[in-house]
KOLMIMAR-639334 format. One record per residue (C-alpha): residue in three letters; y, z, x. Coordinates in Angstrom, 1 decimal. Each point is the difference from the previous one (the first is absolute). Last residue first. Layout:
N
SITE, ALA, Y, Z, X
...
END
This chain:
274
SITE, UNK, 46.8, -14.6, -1.9
SITE, UNK, 2.2, 3.3, 1.7
SITE, UNK, -2.6, 1.8, 2.5
SITE, UNK, 0.0, -1.7, 3.3
SITE, UNK, 3.5, -2.2, -0.1
SITE, UNK, 2.2, 2.8, -1.9
SITE, UNK, -1.8, 2.9, 2.1
SITE, UNK, 0.3, -1.8, 3.0
SITE, UNK, 3.9, -0.9, -0.7
SITE, UNK, 0.8, 3.4, -0.9
SITE, UNK, -1.9, 1.3, 3.2
SITE, UNK, 2.2, -2.8, 2.3
SITE, UNK, -1.9, -1.2, 2.3
SITE, UNK, 1.2, 0.5, 3.9
SITE, UNK, -3.2, 1.8, 0.8
SITE, UNK, -0.3, 3.2, 1.5
SITE, UNK, -3.6, 0.5, 1.7
SITE, UNK, -1.4, 2.5, -2.0
SITE, UNK, -0.9, 4.0, 0.4
SITE, UNK, -1.5, 2.5, -2.4
SITE, UNK, 1.7, 3.5, 0.1
SITE, UNK, -1.3, 2.9, 1.7
SITE, UNK, 1.1, 3.5, -1.4
SITE, UNK, -1.9, -1.0, -3.4
SITE, UNK, 2.9, 0.7, -2.9
SITE, UNK, -2.0, 2.6, -2.3
SITE, UNK, -3.0, -0.4, -2.3
SITE, UNK, -1.9, 2.9, -1.6
SITE, UNK, -3.4, 0.0, -1.8
SITE, UNK, -1.2, 3.7, -1.5
SITE, UNK, -3.4, 0.0, -0.5
SITE, UNK, -2.1, 2.2, -2.5
SITE, UNK, 0.4, -2.5, -3.1
SITE, UNK, -2.0, -2.5, 2.1
SITE, UNK, 0.5, -2.5, 2.8
SITE, UNK, -2.2, -2.8, 1.4
SITE, UNK, 1.4, -1.8, 3.5
SITE, UNK, 0.4, -3.7, 0.7
SITE, UNK, 1.6, -1.9, 2.6
SITE, UNK, 1.0, -3.6, 0.4
SITE, UNK, 1.8, -1.3, -3.1
SITE, UNK, 3.3, 1.6, 1.5
SITE, UNK, -1.2, 3.8, -0.6
SITE, UNK, -2.2, 0.2, -2.9
SITE, UNK, -0.8, 3.4, -1.8
SITE, UNK, -2.3, 0.2, -2.5
SITE, UNK, -0.1, 2.1, -2.9
SITE, UNK, -2.4, 2.9, -1.4
SITE, UNK, -0.2, 0.6, -3.7
SITE, UNK, -1.9, 2.6, -1.4
SITE, UNK, 2.4, 2.9, 1.3
SITE, UNK, 2.9, -1.3, -1.6
SITE, UNK, 3.6, 0.6, 1.2
SITE, UNK, 0.0, -1.9, 3.2
SITE, UNK, 2.7, 0.7, 2.5
SITE, UNK, 2.6, -1.9, 1.4
SITE, UNK, 2.9, 1.3, 2.9
SITE, UNK, 2.8, -2.4, 1.2
SITE, UNK, 1.8, 1.7, 2.8
SITE, UNK, 3.7, -1.4, 0.4
SITE, UNK, 1.6, -1.7, 2.9
SITE, UNK, 0.1, -3.4, -1.5
SITE, UNK, 1.9, 0.8, -2.5
SITE, UNK, -1.4, -1.0, -3.7
SITE, UNK, -0.5, -2.8, -1.8
SITE, UNK, -1.8, 0.5, -3.5
SITE, UNK, -2.2, -2.7, -2.0
SITE, UNK, -0.2, 0.9, -3.7
SITE, UNK, -2.0, 2.2, -2.2
SITE, UNK, 2.1, 0.5, -3.4
SITE, UNK, -2.2, -2.2, -1.9
SITE, UNK, -3.1, 2.1, 0.5
SITE, UNK, -3.4, -1.0, 0.6
SITE, UNK, 0.2, -1.3, 3.7
SITE, UNK, -1.2, -3.8, 1.3
SITE, UNK, 0.5, 1.0, 3.2
SITE, UNK, 2.9, 2.4, 1.0
SITE, UNK, 2.3, -0.9, 2.8
SITE, UNK, 1.9, 2.3, 2.7
SITE, UNK, 2.2, -1.8, 2.0
SITE, UNK, 1.0, 1.4, 3.7
SITE, UNK, 3.5, 0.0, 1.5
SITE, UNK, 2.2, -0.8, 2.8
SITE, UNK, 1.4, -3.4, -0.6
SITE, UNK, -0.3, -2.0, 2.7
SITE, UNK, -3.0, -2.0, -0.9
SITE, UNK, 1.8, -0.9, -3.2
SITE, UNK, -2.4, 1.3, -2.9
SITE, UNK, -1.1, -2.2, -2.7
SITE, UNK, -0.8, 2.0, -3.3
SITE, UNK, -3.0, 1.2, -1.3
SITE, UNK, -1.8, -2.1, -3.0
SITE, UNK, -3.9, 0.4, 1.2
SITE, UNK, 0.3, -3.1, 1.8
SITE, UNK, 2.6, 0.9, 1.8
SITE, UNK, -1.6, 3.6, 1.0
SITE, UNK, -2.8, -2.2, 1.2
SITE, UNK, 2.1, -1.9, 2.2
SITE, UNK, 3.7, -0.7, 0.4
SITE, UNK, 0.8, 3.9, -0.2
SITE, UNK, -2.4, 0.4, 3.1
SITE, UNK, 2.8, -0.4, 2.9
SITE, UNK, 2.2, 2.4, -1.9
SITE, UNK, -3.0, 2.1, 0.2
SITE, UNK, -2.4, 0.7, -3.0
SITE, UNK, -1.3, 2.7, -2.2
SITE, UNK, -2.5, -1.9, -2.4
SITE, UNK, -1.4, 2.1, -3.4
SITE, UNK, -2.9, 0.0, -1.8
SITE, UNK, -1.7, -1.4, -3.1
SITE, UNK, 2.3, 2.3, -2.1
SITE, UNK, 0.4, 3.2, -1.6
SITE, UNK, 3.2, 2.1, 0.9
SITE, UNK, 2.1, 2.9, 0.9
SITE, UNK, 3.4, -1.3, 2.4
SITE, UNK, 2.6, 1.3, 1.8
SITE, UNK, -1.2, 3.6, 0.9
SITE, UNK, 2.0, 1.6, 2.7
SITE, UNK, -2.1, 1.2, 3.4
SITE, UNK, 1.7, -2.5, 2.2
SITE, UNK, -0.5, -2.6, -2.2
SITE, UNK, -3.0, 0.7, -2.6
SITE, UNK, -2.2, -2.5, -1.9
SITE, UNK, -2.2, 1.1, -2.6
SITE, UNK, -3.8, -1.7, -1.2
SITE, UNK, -2.1, -0.6, -2.4
SITE, UNK, -1.8, -3.3, 0.7
SITE, UNK, -1.6, -2.6, -2.1
SITE, UNK, -3.5, -1.2, -0.4
SITE, UNK, -0.7, -3.7, -0.3
SITE, UNK, -1.9, 0.2, 3.4
SITE, UNK, -0.8, 3.0, 1.7
SITE, UNK, 1.6, 1.2, 3.2
SITE, UNK, 3.6, -0.5, -1.4
SITE, UNK, 2.7, -1.1, 2.0
SITE, UNK, 2.4, 1.7, 2.6
SITE, UNK, 1.6, -3.0, 1.8
SITE, UNK, 1.5, 0.8, 3.4
SITE, UNK, 2.6, -2.6, 1.1
SITE, UNK, 1.0, -2.6, 2.4
SITE, UNK, 0.2, 1.4, 3.9
SITE, UNK, -2.1, 2.9, -1.1
SITE, UNK, -0.8, 2.6, 2.6
SITE, UNK, -3.8, 0.8, 0.8
SITE, UNK, -1.3, 3.2, -1.5
SITE, UNK, 0.8, 4.1, 0.9
SITE, UNK, -2.2, 2.4, -1.6
SITE, UNK, 1.8, 3.3, -0.7
SITE, UNK, -0.2, -0.5, -3.8
SITE, UNK, 0.0, -3.6, -0.3
SITE, UNK, 2.6, -1.4, 2.3
SITE, UNK, 1.6, -3.4, 0.4
SITE, UNK, 3.0, -1.0, 2.0
SITE, UNK, 2.0, -3.1, -1.6
SITE, UNK, 1.4, -2.9, 2.3
SITE, UNK, 3.7, -0.8, 0.7
SITE, UNK, 0.3, -3.4, 1.7
SITE, UNK, 1.7, -0.4, 3.3
SITE, UNK, 1.5, -3.4, 1.1
SITE, UNK, -0.6, -0.8, 3.7
SITE, UNK, 2.2, -2.8, 1.7
SITE, UNK, -1.5, -2.7, 1.9
SITE, UNK, 0.1, -1.6, 3.7
SITE, UNK, -0.7, -3.7, 1.2
SITE, UNK, -3.6, 0.6, -1.2
SITE, UNK, 1.2, 0.3, -3.5
SITE, UNK, 1.5, -3.8, 0.1
SITE, UNK, -2.9, -1.3, 1.3
SITE, UNK, -2.2, 1.8, -2.5
SITE, UNK, 2.2, -1.5, -2.9
SITE, UNK, -0.4, -3.4, 1.6
SITE, UNK, -3.4, 0.1, -0.3
SITE, UNK, -0.4, 1.7, -2.9
SITE, UNK, 1.9, -2.6, -2.1
SITE, UNK, -2.6, -1.9, -1.2
SITE, UNK, -2.2, 2.9, -0.8
SITE, UNK, 2.8, 2.0, -2.0
SITE, UNK, 1.3, 3.3, 1.3
SITE, UNK, 0.7, 2.3, -3.0
SITE, UNK, -3.2, 2.5, 0.8
SITE, UNK, 1.7, 2.8, -2.1
SITE, UNK, 1.0, -2.0, -3.1
SITE, UNK, -3.3, -2.2, 0.3
SITE, UNK, -0.9, -1.5, -3.2
SITE, UNK, -3.3, -2.0, 0.5
SITE, UNK, -1.5, 0.8, 3.4
SITE, UNK, 0.4, -1.6, 3.2
SITE, UNK, 3.5, 1.6, 0.6
SITE, UNK, 0.8, 0.4, 3.4
SITE, UNK, 1.1, 3.4, 0.7
SITE, UNK, 2.0, 1.7, 2.4
SITE, UNK, -0.5, 3.7, 0.8
SITE, UNK, 1.6, 2.5, 2.2
SITE, UNK, -2.1, 2.9, 1.2
SITE, UNK, -0.3, 3.1, -1.4
SITE, UNK, -2.7, 2.3, 2.0
SITE, UNK, -3.7, 0.2, -0.4
SITE, UNK, -0.3, -3.0, -1.8
SITE, UNK, -2.6, -0.3, -3.0
SITE, UNK, 2.0, 0.7, -2.6
SITE, UNK, 2.6, -2.2, 0.9
SITE, UNK, -2.7, -3.0, 0.6
SITE, UNK, -1.2, 0.6, -3.7
SITE, UNK, 3.2, -0.2, -1.8
SITE, UNK, 0.8, -3.3, 1.8
SITE, UNK, -3.1, -1.3, -0.7
SITE, UNK, 0.8, 0.6, -3.4
SITE, UNK, 3.0, -1.7, 0.1
SITE, UNK, -1.7, -3.6, 1.0
SITE, UNK, -1.5, -0.7, 2.6
SITE, UNK, 0.9, -1.0, 3.7
SITE, UNK, 1.2, 3.2, 1.7
SITE, UNK, 2.1, -0.5, 2.9
SITE, UNK, 0.6, 3.7, 2.0
SITE, UNK, 2.7, 1.5, 2.2
SITE, UNK, 0.7, 1.3, 2.9
SITE, UNK, -3.8, 1.0, 0.9
SITE, UNK, -2.1, 2.9, 0.6
SITE, UNK, -3.1, -0.9, -2.2
SITE, UNK, -2.4, 2.6, -0.1
SITE, UNK, -0.6, 0.9, -3.8
SITE, UNK, 0.4, -3.6, -0.3
SITE, UNK, -3.3, -0.7, 1.8
SITE, UNK, 0.5, -2.3, 2.7
SITE, UNK, -1.1, -3.8, 1.3
SITE, UNK, 1.1, -1.9, 2.7
SITE, UNK, -3.1, -0.7, 1.5
SITE, UNK, -1.9, -0.5, -3.1
SITE, UNK, 1.8, -3.4, -0.2
SITE, UNK, -2.0, -2.4, -1.7
SITE, UNK, 2.2, -1.0, -3.0
SITE, UNK, -1.8, 1.8, -2.6
SITE, UNK, -1.0, 3.2, 2.4
SITE, UNK, 3.7, 0.9, 0.9
SITE, UNK, 0.9, 0.0, -3.8
SITE, UNK, -2.7, 2.1, -0.7
SITE, UNK, 0.8, 2.5, 2.8
SITE, UNK, 3.9, 0.0, -0.7
SITE, UNK, 1.5, -2.2, 2.8
SITE, UNK, 2.2, 0.8, 3.2
SITE, UNK, 2.7, -2.3, 1.0
SITE, UNK, 2.1, 0.4, 3.2
SITE, UNK, 3.1, -2.2, 0.0
SITE, UNK, 1.1, -3.4, 1.3
SITE, UNK, -3.1, -1.6, 0.9
SITE, UNK, -1.8, 1.1, -3.0
SITE, UNK, 2.6, -1.2, -2.3
SITE, UNK, -1.2, -3.5, -1.5
SITE, UNK, -3.7, 0.3, 0.4
SITE, UNK, 0.0, 3.5, -1.3
SITE, UNK, 2.1, -0.7, -3.1
SITE, UNK, -2.0, -3.1, -1.2
SITE, UNK, -3.6, 2.0, 0.6
SITE, UNK, 1.3, 2.3, -2.4
SITE, UNK, 1.4, -2.6, -2.5
SITE, UNK, -3.2, -2.1, 0.5
SITE, UNK, -1.9, 3.2, -1.1
SITE, UNK, 2.2, 0.6, -3.0
SITE, UNK, 0.0, -3.4, -1.2
SITE, UNK, -4.2, -0.3, 0.3
SITE, UNK, 0.1, 3.0, -2.3
SITE, UNK, -1.5, 3.8, 0.2
SITE, UNK, 1.9, 0.5, 3.5
SITE, UNK, 1.1, 3.7, -1.2
SITE, UNK, 2.8, -0.4, 2.8
SITE, UNK, 1.6, 2.3, 2.5
SITE, UNK, 2.0, -1.6, 2.8
SITE, UNK, 1.5, 2.6, 2.7
SITE, UNK, 2.8, -0.6, 2.1
SITE, UNK, 1.2, 1.3, 3.4
SITE, UNK, 3.2, -0.9, 2.1
SITE, UNK, 1.9, 0.4, -3.2
SITE, UNK, 4.1, -0.3, 0.3
SITE, UNK, 1.7, 2.4, -1.8
END
């Protein structure tokens, strides 16, 4: 795919990020049409190029920031759009283009790129649909120092009843994020699966589960006096109670990324192994 119109998104909360956005615009505005998220446009004095994320109709988006910037961008887009992330954060597992290589990588991408699809989690609480998760959904206690009592079912069959600080339901993409920190396995993005990881369970037998990607995951709270908070990709929060049924399935639309040549296992080794 050869992009004719691109969007640029940035938190623009650092001098380096503003400079990067400005450099992208100055370097490539003559070869491709560029639109900017309003905040980024204001920071570099290009308000005439501004467009809200929800209305961006572009062939690809360049994010300047960290993984959180990418996750926020995906949730606000009106339709799946390939994303290329320039890492201005600390880890940058999704945003894996180093700033020093950004111009070279963008030049290459503008000559044509392939799309990589990543499965997302559809989230329903009762009959209400929430934004899908690219990384994970964390169900955590609403009251610090109080544990939840809950059960998890796969396709209607109970796999776990436990007390814990919460549970993480993650995609393969999110297996290298919160789920990994909680002791879950790393899953190759090509594997059609989801992972369920209990958080600090008060039960020796409670262990992470890897389940088929076409499964329906159901979570039920078992204590009427203990609410929980559902957190989707760290961006969206919803309180649930014992009366609520929370379900997760594969989302109809995947997240899209610009395919890079970097090997997944090398990325894990270089980014996560110290």
